[in-house]
DRENMARPA-560313 format. One record per atom (N, C-alpha, C, O): residue in three letters; x, y, z. Coordinates in steps of 0.2 Angstrom, whole numbers, plus 5000, padded with zeros to 4 digits. Atoms other than C-alpha are relative to their C-alpha. Example, Ala and Ser with C-alpha at 12.3 -4.5 7.8 and 13.67 -1.06 7.14 Angstrom:
ala500449945000 ala506249785039 ala500450065000 ala500950055003 ser499649944999 ser506849955036 ser499650055003 ser499950115004 
// end
This chain:
met499750064997 met543749835086 met500650025005 met500749985010 leu499549984995 leu545149935095 leu499750015006 leu500050005012 glu500349994994 glu543949985108 glu499849945004 glu499949935010 val500150074997 val543449805111 val500649975002 val500649955008 leu499450034998 leu545249755112 leu500250035006 leu500450005011 arg499849964994 arg545649895125 arg499649995006 arg499850005011 lys500450014995 lys544249845135 lys500049935003 lys499749915008 ser499950074998 ser544849665137 ser500350005007 ser500850055008 gly499750004993 gly545249625155 gly500649975001 gly501049964997 lys499450034997 lys546549535165 lys500149944996 lys499649904995 gly499850065003 gly547449395156 gly500649975003 gly500849995009 ser499450034997 ser548949285159 ser500650044999 ser501150025003 lys499449965000 lys550149415154 lys500050075004 lys500550095006 arg500049944996 arg549549575162 arg499350025002 arg498849985000 asp500749994998 asp548049655170 asp499550044995 asp498950044996 ser500449965004 ser547449765156 ser500250004993 ser500849994991 cys499849995007 cys547449795137 cys499950074998 cys499950094992 ala500149935001 ala547249985139 ala500550034995 ala500350084992 asn499549975005 asn548850015129 asn500149964994 asn500649974990 ala499950055006 ala548649875116 ala499850034994 ala499350074994 ser500249985006 ser548549905098 ser500149944995 ser500449894996 phe499950055005 phe548349795082 phe500650014996 phe500850074995 leu499449995004 leu549849765072 leu499950034993 leu499350014990 asn500149975007 asn550049865056 asn500149944995 asn500649914995 pro500050065005 pro549649735042 pro500650014995 pro500849964992 gln499549995004 gln551049815032 gln500749995003 gln501249995000 ser499450014996 ser552349785045 ser500449934999 ser500049884997 ala499650065001 ala553749655044 ala499849955005 ala499749895004 glu500250044994 glu553149585061 glu499349964998 glu499349904999 his500750035002 his551349555054 his500149954995 his499849904995 his499950055006 his552049475038 his500349935003 his500149885001 arg499750064997 arg553149355049 arg499549965003 arg499549905002 tyr500550044996 tyr551649305060 tyr499549974995 tyr499349914996 arg500450025005 arg550549285045 arg500349934997 arg499949884995 thr499750065003 thr551749165037 thr500049945005 thr499949885003 gln500050054995 gln551849065053 gln499349975001 gln499249915002 ile500750025000 ile549949055054 ile499849964994 ile499549904995 glu500150045005 glu549848985037 glu500349935001 glu500049884999 arg499750064999 arg551048855041 arg499749965006 arg499649905006 ala500450034994 ala550148815058 ala499349974997 ala499249924999 leu500650035003 leu548548795048 leu500149944996 leu499749894997 ser499850065003 ser549348675037 ser500149945004 ser499949885003 leu499850054996 leu550048575051 leu499449975004 leu499349915004 ile500650024997 ile548348565060 ile499649964995 ile499349904997 glu500350045005 glu547548505044 glu500349934999 glu500049884998 glu499650065001 glu548848375043 glu499949955005 glu499849895004 val500050044995 val548848305060 val499449995004 val499349935007 thr500650014997 thr547148335067 thr499450034995 thr499250094997 pro500549975004 pro545848355053 pro499450025003 pro499150075001 gly500649984997 gly544448365065 gly500150075003 gly499650115003 phe499949934997 phe545148515074 phe500150054994 phe499850114995 ala499949955006 ala545548595057 ala499350024998 ala499150074996 ala500649995002 ala543748575052 ala499650055005 ala499250095002 glu500349964995 glu543148655068 glu500250074999 glu499950124999 leu499749945001 leu544348795065 leu499750044994 leu499550104995 his500349975006 his543748835048 his499350025000 his499050064997 ser500749994999 ser541948825053 ser499950065005 ser499450105004 leu500149964994 leu542148935069 leu500450075000 leu500250125002 val499649944999 val543549065066 val500050034993 val500150004988 asp500049965006 asp543249195053 asp500650044998 asp500850054992 cys499449965001 cys544849295055 cys500450005006 cys500249995012 ile499549994995 ile546449315065 ile500350065000 ile500550094995 ala499749945000 ala547049475071 ala500650005005 ala500649975010 phe499450004996 phe548849505078 phe500050075004 phe499950125002 val500049944996 val549049625093 val500750005003 val501049955003 asp499349994998 asp550649695100 asp500149985007 asp499649955010 asp499850034994 asp551549655116 asp499750035006 asp499850025012 gln500349974994 gln550449765127 gln499349975001 gln498949995006 ala500750034999 ala548949645126 ala500149965007 ala500749955009 ser500050044993 ser548549555143 ser500049934998 ser500149895003 phe500150075001 phe548349395134 phe500549974995 phe500850014991 arg499750035005 arg549249265123 arg499550004994 arg499650014988 gly500550015004 gly547649225114 gly499350025003 gly499250015009 ala500649984998 ala545849295115 ala499449984995 ala499649994989 ser500650015004 ser544149245108 ser499450015004 ser499450035010 gly500649994996 gly542349255113 gly499450024996 gly499550044990 leu500649985004 leu540549285107 leu500050074998 leu499850094992 ile500049935002 ile540849475107 ile500450014994 ile500350064990 leu499650005006 leu542149445094 leu499849974993 leu500049984988 arg500350035006 arg541049355082 arg500449964995 arg500449984989 gly499650045005 gly542249235075 gly500750025000 gly501149994996 met499349985001 met543849335077 met500449975006 met500149965011 val499550024995 val545349265086 val500550055000 val500850074995 met499449964999 met546649385093 met500549975003 met500549935008 leu499450034997 leu548349335096 leu500650055001 leu500650104997 ser499449964999 ser549849425104 ser500649965001 ser500849945006 pro499550055000 pro551249315099 pro500750035003 pro500850095003 asp499349994998 asp553049315107 asp500449994993 asp500249954989 arg499550015006 arg554449325094 arg500249934999 arg500449914993 asp499850065000 asp554949155098 asp499549944999 asp499749884999 trp500550055001 trp553349065095 trp500249964993 trp500349994988 ser499950055006 ser553648915083 ser499349994997 ser498850014999 val500650025003 val552448845071 val499549965004 val498949975004 gly500450044996 gly551848715083 gly499650045006 gly499150035007 val500349964995 val551548845096 val499450054997 val498950055000 phe500649965003 phe550448955084 phe499449954999 phe498949975000 ala500650055001 ala549448795080 ala499749985007 ala499149985007 glu500350014993 glu549248765099 glu499550065001 glu499050045004 glu500449954998 glu548548935101 glu499450014996 glu498850034998 leu500650015005 leu547348915086 leu499549955003 leu498949965003 val500550054998 val546648755093 val499750025007 val499250015009 his500249974993 his546548835111 his499450054999 his498950045002 glu500549955001 glu545548985105 glu499449974996 glu498849994997 thr500650035003 thr544448875093 thr499649965005 thr499049965005 thr500350044995 thr544048765108 thr499550055004 thr499050035006 his500449954996 his543448915118 his499450024996 his498950034999 thr500549985005 thr542448975103 thr499449955000 thr498849965000 leu500550055000 leu541548805102 leu499749995006 leu499049995006 leu500450014994 leu541148795120 leu499650065002 leu499050055004 asp500549944999 asp540448975120 asp499449994996 asp498850004998 leu500650015004 leu539348925106 leu499549945003 leu498949955003 leu500450054997 leu538748765115 leu499650035006 leu499150015007 ser500349974994 ser538348865130 ser499450054999 ser499050065003 ile500649965002 ile537148975121 ile499349955000 ile498849985003 ala500650045000 ala535948825119 ala499949975007 ala499349975009 glu500150024993 glu536248765137 glu500650025004 glu501249995002 pro499449984996 pro537448835150 pro500349945002 pro500049895004 leu499650064998 leu538848715154 leu500049995007 leu499949935009 leu500150014993 leu538748745172 leu499550065002 leu499550115000 glu500549954997 glu537248825181 glu500150025007 glu500449985011 gly500049984993 gly537048915197 gly500550065001 gly501050064998 asp499649954998 asp537849065205 asp500749985002 asp501250015001 ala499450024997 ala539148965213 ala500649984994 ala501249994996 ala499550015005 ala539948925196 ala500350064998 ala500850064994 leu499749945002 leu540349105194 leu500450035005 leu500750095004 glu499649974995 glu541249135210 glu500749994999 glu501049934997 glu499350005002 glu543049175207 glu500449985006 glu500750035010 lys499750024994 lys543849075221 lys500449944999 lys500749915004 trp499650065001 trp544748925212 trp500650014997 trp500750054992 thr499350005004 thr546548895207 thr499949984993 thr499649934992 ala500050025008 ala546748895188 ala500649974998 ala501149985001 pro499450035003 pro547948805177 pro500550054998 pro501150034999 phe499549955003 phe548748955169 phe499950075003 phe500450115001 arg500149934998 arg548049115178 arg500350005007 arg500149965011 pro499849994993 pro548849185194 pro499450025005 pro499450005011 asp500649984996 asp547149255200 asp499549945000 asp499549894996 lys500550054999 lys545749145206 lys499550014994 lys499350064992 arg500550005006 arg544449095193 arg499449965002 arg499449925007 pro500650034998 pro542649035193 pro500049934997 pro500449914992 leu500050075002 leu542248855190 leu499850004992 leu500149954989 val500250005007 val541448895173 val500650024995 val500749994990 gly499449995004 gly543148965167 gly500549945001 gly500849934996 asn499550064999 asn544148815174 asn499749944996 asn500149904993 phe500250065004 phe542948695165 phe500250014993 phe500549974990 gln499849985007 gln543348785148 gln500849985000 gln501049954995 ala499350015000 ala545248775153 ala500249935000 ala500649914996 leu499850075000 leu545248595157 leu499849964993 leu500149924991 val500150025007 val544348555140 val500550024995 val500749984991 val499449985005 val545648655131 val500649965001 val500949944997 val499450044999 val547048575140 val500049934997 val500549904995 ser500150075002 ser546348405136 ser500149994993 ser500449944990 arg499950015007 arg546248435118 arg500750024998 arg501049994993 leu499349995001 leu547948515118 leu500549945001 leu501049934997 val499650054998 val548748365126 val500049954994 val500549924992 his500150055006 his548048255111 his500450034994 his500650004990 leu499649975005 leu548748385099 leu500749995001 leu501149984996 phe499350014999 phe550448375107 phe500249934998 phe500849924996 gly499950075002 gly550348185105 gly500149994993 gly500649964991 lys500050015007 lys550048205087 lys500750044997 lys501050024992 phe499449965002 phe551548335086 phe500649955000 phe501149974997 arg499450044998 arg552748195092 arg500249974993 arg500849954993 arg499850035007 arg552648115074 arg499950044994 arg499750024989 ser500249955005 ser552448275064 ser500750034998 ser501250025001 arg499449965002 arg553648395056 arg500250055005 arg500750085004 val499849964994 val553648495072 val500349965006 val500349995011 ala499850044995 ala554248355082 ala500650025004 ala500650025010 ser499449974997 ser555948435086 ser499950075003 ser500450095006 glu500149934998 glu555248605090 glu500150015008 glu500450055010 leu500150004993 leu554848565108 leu500049935003 leu499949884999 asp500250064997 asp554748425120 asp499349995001 asp499050015007 trp500750005000 trp552948395117 trp499749965006 trp499249975008 ser500250044994 ser552848255130 ser500050045006 ser499650035010 ala500049964994 ala553448365143 ala499550065001 ala499350075006 arg500549955000 arg552348505138 arg499349985002 arg498950015006 ala500650034998 ala550848395139 ala499949985007 ala499449995011 ala500050024993 ala551348325156 ala500050075005 ala499650075010 asp500149944996 asp551548505162 asp499350035000 asp499150055006 tyr500749975001 tyr549848565156 tyr499649965005 tyr499149985008 ala500450044996 ala549048415164 ala500150015008 ala499750015012 ala499949994993 ala549948435181 ala499750075002 ala499550075008 arg500349944998 arg549348615181 arg499350005001 arg499050045005 ser500850005001 ser547548565178 ser499749955006 ser499149965007 lys500350054996 lys547348425191 lys499750035006 lys499150005008 glu500349974994 glu546948535206 glu499350034998 glu498950035002 ala500649975002 ala545548615196 ala499549954998 ala498949964998 leu500550055003 leu544748445191 leu499549985006 leu498949985004 glu500450034995 glu544048385208 glu499450055002 glu498850025002 pro500649954998 pro542948545212 pro499549994994 pro498950004995 leu500450015006 leu542248525194 leu499649935000 leu499049934999 asp500350075000 asp541948335195 asp499450005005 asp499049965004 ser500550004995 ser540948365211 ser499550055000 ser499050055004 tyr500549955000 tyr539948515206 tyr499349974997 tyr499349934992 pro500650035001 pro538148465206 pro499650024994 pro499149994992 arg500549975005 arg537448575192 arg500450014993 arg500450064990 leu499750005007 leu538448525176 leu499449984995 leu499049944997 ser500550025005 ser537448515160 ser500249934998 ser500749904999 ser499850065002 ser537348345152 ser500650004995 ser501049954995 met499549995004 met538548405139 met500750015004 met501249985002 ala499449994996 ala539748465152 ala500249945003 ala500849925004 arg499950074997 arg539648295161 arg500349954995 arg500849924997 arg499750045005 arg540048205145 arg500750024998 arg501249984998 leu499349975002 leu541548315141 leu500549985006 leu501049965005 leu499550014994 leu542248295159 leu500149925000 leu500749905001 asp499950074998 asp541948105160 asp500349964994 asp500749914995 his499750045006 his542448055142 his500650044996 his500950014992 leu499549975003 leu543748185138 leu500550025005 leu501150005005 val499549974995 val544548275153 val500249955004 val500949945005 lys499750054995 lys544648135166 lys500449954996 lys500949934999 pro499550055003 pro545348005154 pro500650034997 pro501250004998 thr499449965002 thr546548135147 thr500550015006 thr501150005006 met499649994994 met547148175165 met500349945002 met500949945005 ala499750064997 ala547347995169 ala500549974995 ala500849924997 leu499450025004 leu548647975155 leu500650015003 leu501149985001 phe499349984997 phe549948045166 phe500049975007 phe499549965011 pro499349995003 pro551247995172 pro500249964995 pro500749974991 asp499750055005 asp551347845161 asp499749994994 asp500049964989 gly500450025006 gly550047835148 gly500150044994 gly500050014988 phe499949965006 phe550447975136 phe500549984996 phe500349974990 asp499550035004 asp552047905130 asp499849944996 asp500049924991 ser500350075003 ser551147735127 ser499550024994 ser499549984989 met500549995005 met549747815117 met500350044994 met500150034988 tyr499749965006 tyr550847935107 tyr500849995001 tyr501150045003 pro499350015000 pro552547855106 pro500450044995 pro500250064989 ala499649965004 ala553947955099 ala500349954994 ala500449894996 pro499750055005 pro554747885082 pro500649975003 pro501050005006 ser499450034998 ser556047765084 ser500650034996 ser500650054990 val499449975004 val557847825080 val500549944999 val500749915004 his499650055002 his558947705071 his500750034998 his500750084995 ala499349985002 ala560847725070 ala500249994993 ala500750004990 
// end
Protein backbone atom coordinates (compact mmCIF):
# COMPACT_ATOMS: atom_id res chain seq x y z
CA MET A 1 0.00 0.00 0.00
CA LEU A 2 2.94 2.34 0.48
CA GLU A 3 3.66 2.08 -3.25
CA VAL A 4 0.04 2.90 -4.02
CA LEU A 5 0.16 5.87 -1.66
CA ARG A 6 3.32 7.29 -3.17
CA LYS A 7 1.93 6.99 -6.68
CA SER A 8 -1.03 9.18 -5.75
CA GLY A 9 -0.99 12.29 -7.89
CA LYS A 10 -1.64 15.96 -7.41
CA GLY A 11 -4.06 16.95 -4.69
CA SER A 12 -5.31 20.02 -2.91
CA LYS A 13 -2.19 20.22 -0.70
CA ARG A 14 0.72 19.53 -3.06
CA ASP A 15 1.67 17.96 -6.38
CA SER A 16 2.85 14.55 -5.23
CA CYS A 17 2.85 11.92 -2.47
CA ALA A 18 6.39 10.81 -3.34
CA ASN A 19 7.63 11.43 0.22
CA ALA A 20 4.48 10.44 2.09
CA SER A 21 4.28 7.60 4.61
CA PHE A 22 1.63 5.99 6.77
CA LEU A 23 1.67 6.97 10.42
CA ASN A 24 3.07 4.45 12.88
CA PRO A 25 0.07 2.81 14.62
CA GLN A 26 2.01 2.98 17.90
CA SER A 27 2.57 6.73 17.71
CA ALA A 28 0.80 9.29 19.89
CA GLU A 29 -0.37 11.07 16.75
CA HIS A 30 -2.02 7.93 15.38
CA HIS A 31 -3.72 7.31 18.75
CA ARG A 32 -5.03 10.88 18.85
CA TYR A 33 -6.46 10.66 15.34
CA ARG A 34 -8.01 7.26 16.02
CA THR A 35 -9.81 8.70 19.03
CA GLN A 36 -11.11 11.56 16.90
CA ILE A 37 -12.29 9.12 14.21
CA GLU A 38 -14.23 7.11 16.78
CA ARG A 39 -15.94 10.29 17.95
CA ALA A 40 -16.60 11.34 14.35
CA LEU A 41 -18.20 7.99 13.53
CA SER A 42 -20.46 8.31 16.56
CA LEU A 43 -21.42 11.83 15.46
CA ILE A 44 -22.32 10.72 11.92
CA GLU A 45 -24.44 7.88 13.29
CA GLU A 46 -26.22 10.37 15.54
CA VAL A 47 -27.02 13.16 13.06
CA THR A 48 -27.12 11.40 9.66
CA PRO A 49 -27.87 7.68 10.05
CA GLY A 50 -28.11 7.26 6.27
CA PHE A 51 -24.60 8.56 5.73
CA ALA A 52 -23.43 6.29 8.55
CA ALA A 53 -25.02 3.23 6.91
CA GLU A 54 -23.24 4.02 3.65
CA LEU A 55 -19.94 4.48 5.44
CA HIS A 56 -20.19 1.15 7.25
CA SER A 57 -21.13 -0.59 3.98
CA LEU A 58 -18.46 0.97 1.77
CA VAL A 59 -15.44 1.79 3.95
CA ASP A 60 -13.44 -1.17 5.20
CA CYS A 61 -10.56 0.66 6.87
CA ILE A 62 -9.12 4.11 7.50
CA ALA A 63 -5.38 4.78 7.20
CA PHE A 64 -3.60 7.88 8.48
CA VAL A 65 -0.90 9.48 6.33
CA ASP A 66 1.69 12.02 7.40
CA ASP A 67 1.83 15.66 6.29
CA GLN A 68 3.72 14.82 3.09
CA ALA A 69 0.51 13.62 1.43
CA SER A 70 -0.83 15.61 -1.51
CA PHE A 71 -4.38 15.24 -0.20
CA ARG A 72 -6.55 15.79 2.86
CA GLY A 73 -8.45 12.61 2.08
CA ALA A 74 -8.25 10.00 -0.66
CA SER A 75 -10.29 7.02 -1.79
CA GLY A 76 -10.95 5.14 -5.00
CA LEU A 77 -11.57 1.75 -6.50
CA ILE A 78 -7.87 0.90 -6.42
CA LEU A 79 -7.95 1.21 -2.61
CA ARG A 80 -10.72 -1.40 -2.34
CA GLY A 81 -12.63 0.25 0.49
CA MET A 82 -9.73 2.00 2.20
CA VAL A 83 -9.93 5.71 2.99
CA MET A 84 -6.65 7.54 3.50
CA LEU A 85 -6.64 10.70 5.60
CA SER A 86 -3.81 13.19 6.09
CA PRO A 87 -5.19 15.21 9.01
CA ASP A 88 -4.04 18.59 10.20
CA ARG A 89 -3.39 18.77 13.93
CA ASP A 90 -6.30 21.17 14.39
CA TRP A 91 -8.98 19.00 12.79
CA SER A 92 -11.98 18.86 15.07
CA VAL A 93 -14.40 15.95 15.44
CA GLY A 94 -16.75 17.67 13.00
CA VAL A 95 -14.02 18.06 10.39
CA PHE A 96 -13.07 14.39 10.73
CA ALA A 97 -16.74 13.54 10.19
CA GLU A 98 -16.81 15.83 7.15
CA GLU A 99 -13.81 14.09 5.61
CA LEU A 100 -15.33 10.65 6.20
CA VAL A 101 -18.60 11.62 4.50
CA HIS A 102 -16.59 13.27 1.71
CA GLU A 103 -14.59 10.14 0.91
CA THR A 104 -17.55 7.79 1.38
CA THR A 105 -19.44 9.81 -1.22
CA HIS A 106 -16.58 9.48 -3.70
CA THR A 107 -16.51 5.73 -3.05
CA LEU A 108 -20.25 5.46 -3.63
CA LEU A 109 -20.05 7.40 -6.90
CA ASP A 110 -17.11 5.29 -8.08
CA LEU A 111 -19.14 2.13 -7.49
CA LEU A 112 -22.17 3.55 -9.29
CA SER A 113 -19.99 4.42 -12.27
CA ILE A 114 -18.98 0.78 -12.71
CA ALA A 115 -22.51 -0.12 -13.75
CA GLU A 116 -22.90 2.99 -15.93
CA PRO A 117 -20.49 5.89 -16.44
CA LEU A 118 -21.91 9.02 -14.84
CA LEU A 119 -20.66 11.15 -17.72
CA GLU A 120 -19.86 9.70 -21.14
CA GLY A 121 -17.66 10.99 -23.95
CA ASP A 122 -14.09 12.19 -24.22
CA ALA A 123 -15.15 15.78 -23.49
CA ALA A 124 -15.99 14.76 -19.91
CA LEU A 125 -12.31 13.93 -19.36
CA GLU A 126 -10.81 17.19 -20.63
CA GLU A 127 -9.05 18.98 -17.78
CA LYS A 128 -10.16 22.53 -18.53
CA TRP A 129 -12.75 23.48 -15.92
CA THR A 130 -12.48 25.51 -12.72
CA ALA A 131 -12.91 23.26 -9.70
CA PRO A 132 -14.41 24.03 -6.28
CA PHE A 133 -11.28 23.21 -4.24
CA ARG A 134 -8.42 22.46 -6.60
CA PRO A 135 -6.17 25.18 -8.09
CA ASP A 136 -5.60 23.16 -11.28
CA LYS A 137 -8.20 22.68 -13.98
CA ARG A 138 -10.36 19.60 -13.64
CA PRO A 139 -12.47 17.42 -15.94
CA LEU A 140 -16.25 17.52 -15.84
CA VAL A 141 -16.37 14.02 -14.38
CA GLY A 142 -14.24 15.20 -11.46
CA ASN A 143 -16.33 18.31 -10.94
CA PHE A 144 -19.50 16.24 -10.98
CA GLN A 145 -18.21 14.18 -8.08
CA ALA A 146 -17.08 17.34 -6.29
CA LEU A 147 -20.53 18.94 -6.55
CA VAL A 148 -22.29 15.84 -5.24
CA VAL A 149 -19.82 15.76 -2.34
CA VAL A 150 -20.36 19.45 -1.58
CA SER A 151 -24.13 19.06 -1.67
CA ARG A 152 -24.08 16.23 0.83
CA LEU A 153 -21.65 18.12 3.06
CA VAL A 154 -23.93 21.17 3.04
CA HIS A 155 -26.71 19.03 4.53
CA LEU A 156 -24.27 17.45 6.97
CA PHE A 157 -23.25 20.93 8.14
CA GLY A 158 -26.89 21.80 8.58
CA LYS A 159 -27.31 18.84 10.92
CA PHE A 160 -24.17 19.89 12.79
CA ARG A 161 -25.80 23.19 13.76
CA ARG A 162 -27.98 21.38 16.31
CA SER A 163 -25.45 18.77 17.37
CA ARG A 164 -22.70 18.46 19.97
CA VAL A 165 -20.23 19.99 17.49
CA ALA A 166 -22.35 23.09 16.89
CA SER A 167 -19.78 25.36 18.54
CA GLU A 168 -16.71 23.93 16.77
CA LEU A 169 -17.12 26.04 13.63
CA ASP A 170 -19.58 28.37 11.96
CA TRP A 171 -21.19 25.57 9.96
CA SER A 172 -23.54 27.95 8.15
CA ALA A 173 -20.57 29.97 6.88
CA ARG A 174 -18.73 26.79 5.91
CA ALA A 175 -21.73 25.57 3.91
CA ALA A 176 -22.09 28.95 2.17
CA ASP A 177 -18.38 28.98 1.31
CA TYR A 178 -18.48 25.50 -0.21
CA ALA A 179 -21.57 26.37 -2.23
CA ALA A 180 -20.03 29.61 -3.51
CA ARG A 181 -16.92 27.74 -4.64
CA SER A 182 -19.08 25.24 -6.52
CA LYS A 183 -21.45 27.45 -8.48
CA GLU A 184 -19.06 28.15 -11.37
CA ALA A 185 -18.69 24.41 -11.96
CA LEU A 186 -22.43 23.78 -12.07
CA GLU A 187 -23.44 25.35 -15.40
CA PRO A 188 -21.07 23.35 -17.64
CA LEU A 189 -22.27 20.15 -15.98
CA ASP A 190 -25.93 21.08 -16.23
CA SER A 191 -25.56 21.70 -19.97
CA TYR A 192 -23.43 18.63 -20.70
CA PRO A 193 -25.45 16.43 -23.09
CA ARG A 194 -24.12 13.03 -22.06
CA LEU A 195 -25.03 12.67 -18.40
CA SER A 196 -26.30 9.25 -17.37
CA SER A 197 -29.83 9.02 -16.00
CA MET A 198 -28.38 8.64 -12.49
CA ALA A 199 -26.12 11.67 -12.93
CA ARG A 200 -29.06 13.76 -14.18
CA ARG A 201 -31.16 12.74 -11.17
CA LEU A 202 -28.35 13.62 -8.76
CA LEU A 203 -27.84 16.97 -10.45
CA ASP A 204 -31.53 17.87 -10.61
CA HIS A 205 -32.67 16.53 -7.25
CA LEU A 206 -29.61 17.04 -5.05
CA VAL A 207 -27.00 19.42 -6.44
CA LYS A 208 -29.18 22.15 -7.96
CA PRO A 209 -31.67 22.36 -5.06
CA THR A 210 -28.79 22.47 -2.60
CA MET A 211 -27.02 25.28 -4.46
CA ALA A 212 -30.35 27.15 -4.58
CA LEU A 213 -30.43 27.25 -0.75
CA PHE A 214 -27.96 30.13 -0.83
CA PRO A 215 -27.92 32.91 0.15
CA ASP A 216 -31.15 32.68 2.16
CA GLY A 217 -32.51 29.15 2.34
CA PHE A 218 -29.89 27.26 4.33
CA ASP A 219 -30.55 29.02 7.64
CA SER A 220 -34.29 28.52 7.18
CA MET A 221 -33.88 24.79 6.53
CA TYR A 222 -31.33 24.34 9.31
CA PRO A 223 -31.98 27.01 11.94
CA ALA A 224 -29.53 27.35 14.76
CA PRO A 225 -30.85 26.62 18.26
CA SER A 226 -32.44 29.54 20.04
CA VAL A 227 -30.40 31.07 22.82
CA HIS A 228 -32.32 32.20 25.88
CA ALA A 229 -30.89 34.43 28.55
